[in-house]
N, C-alpha and C positions, 0 to 999 in steps of 0.2 A: 696703222699704231706711230706716233712720233713718239719722241724721244722722251716728253714729259709725263704724257700716257704712262708710257712703259719703266718711266721711272715711280710711280705711281703705282700705278700695280706689282712692282715689285714690292716697295712696300705695305702695301696690303697682305702681301704676302708673308714675310718678316710677322706682319702683327699676324695672324693667325697660325704660322708656327711656334710662333709665341705663343702664343693667346689658349691653344687648343691644348686635352689631355693624350689627344692621341691623332696621328692623319690616316687616316686608310685611303690607298692609292689604287686608283682601278681604273678600266677598259670599261670603255660601253660603247666601241665599236659594233655598232649593227639593233641598236637600239633604236625607238623611237620618239620624238618628239615627246609623246603622250606615258611615255614609258619614265624616260624623264621626272616627265611633272610627278608623274604618281611616285616615282624614289623622292625627289625630292621634300613633296609633300611625308613622304613617310619620315625625310628625317628631320624634318621639322613642327612634327607630332614629337620627338623626340629631343628635339630640344638639338641637332645638328643644322648642320648645312654640308650641300654638293656643290664645290665648284670645277669647270671647265678650266685648265693652265696648259698655256704656252710653255712644253720643257724649256725651254733660254732658258725662259723668263721664271718659274722657279728655283734652274741653278742658279740663277744670280745672287738668287734671295737665299738660297742655303751658302754660296760661295764659298762653295766646297769642301763646309764641314763637317759632311758626313760620308765621302770619301767618294771612292768606286761603287760600294754597292748601295747607299745614295744616291747617285746621279746615275743607277744601271735601275733603279725604279719608275724613274719619268723619263719613258721612250714609246711611244706611237700613243695613242688618242685615249691623255690621261684626263682623268677627275677626282678629287679626294675630295674626302670627308671627312667633316668634325666637328666637332664639341667641344666643347669646355674640361667635363667629364673622357675620362678616356673610354671610357665601354661605352654610349648610348651610337655612338659611329661603326665602329665592328659590329653595333650585332646589327641592324637595321640593314646595313654596305651584305656582309656573309650569306641572312636570309633571304636578302634579294636574290644574290648573287647566285645559290639556290634553286630560288622561285625560277631565273632568268638564264637562261646558258649565254646570251649574249653579256651578258654582263660579270665582270671577273671582277678579284677580289686579288691583286699581286701584287703588296706589303704594304706596311705599313711606315711609320716615325710617332716613336715616344722617344721626346724633351730631344737627347742627341743619339743615340740608339733609334736601328734600321732594322724593321721588323721582317718576319719572310710572311707568304701567307700562314703555316702551320699558325707560330702568333698571333697573328689577326686572329682567326677562331678562337683559339683559349682563350684570348682575351674578350669577344662574343659571347665567351659561358660565362663569367665571371655576372654576379648579379649587377645590377646599375645603381645609382646612386643612394635615387631617392627607396629603392630593397633597402639596401643597407643601412639609411635612414627609419624605413620601419620596423629593420630587424632592434635597432638597439636602443628605442621605443619602446618595439612590446619590452625588450630584455627590461631596460629600467623599469616602467610599467609595474609589471609582474608583481614584483618583490616590495613595492607601498603597496599594493592589493593584498597582497598574500599578510605585510602587516598588520592592514586594519582588521581582515577578517579575523588574526588570533588577537589583536585589540579586543577587539566587540563581541568576540567567543565568552571573555567570562560573563558580560554583562548578560547574554544573550541567558546562560545557564542559571545565574540568579534572581533573572526573573523564572523561569522555570520551574525553581527549587517555590520560592516566591507563591506561584499559582498552581503551586500542589500540593502547597500548604494550604491557601488558604480555599480548594477546592476540598482538600479534607474537612477542614473545619468545619465547612458550611453541610456536608453531607451527615 
């Protein structure tokens, strides 16, 4: 890798760290190519990505902004999982780590905050952005349907009363 490629990789990593809701730092030593491809596919389904990174380039991209705790995450064979929302990459990575013992989550970054493995697993338990949107839409729509039902009820009752009088007169 020449100097221009390294500089381009550093700029790409800076963009990843700035644009991601959370970055999950993982170790992947011992995973086969097929397992890595499977993991990438699962992440892609959730709108996330996996990138194998060089530790020295990551440290240059972070420029010491996270201190020793941040630098300590980037030792050994590191891959980062990231997505625009903070939850999806953490969900997939922690689930994959439970299913495959050779893959492990060692921590993460959220903005300028360094997260440990426990914080990433707690983040993975949160509902995703799509689930939150569905809940909000459900909460917004529920009162509207109740209001419509309340407004229609008196008209329905009036129609039943008139039908009852009509049936009584006919008999």
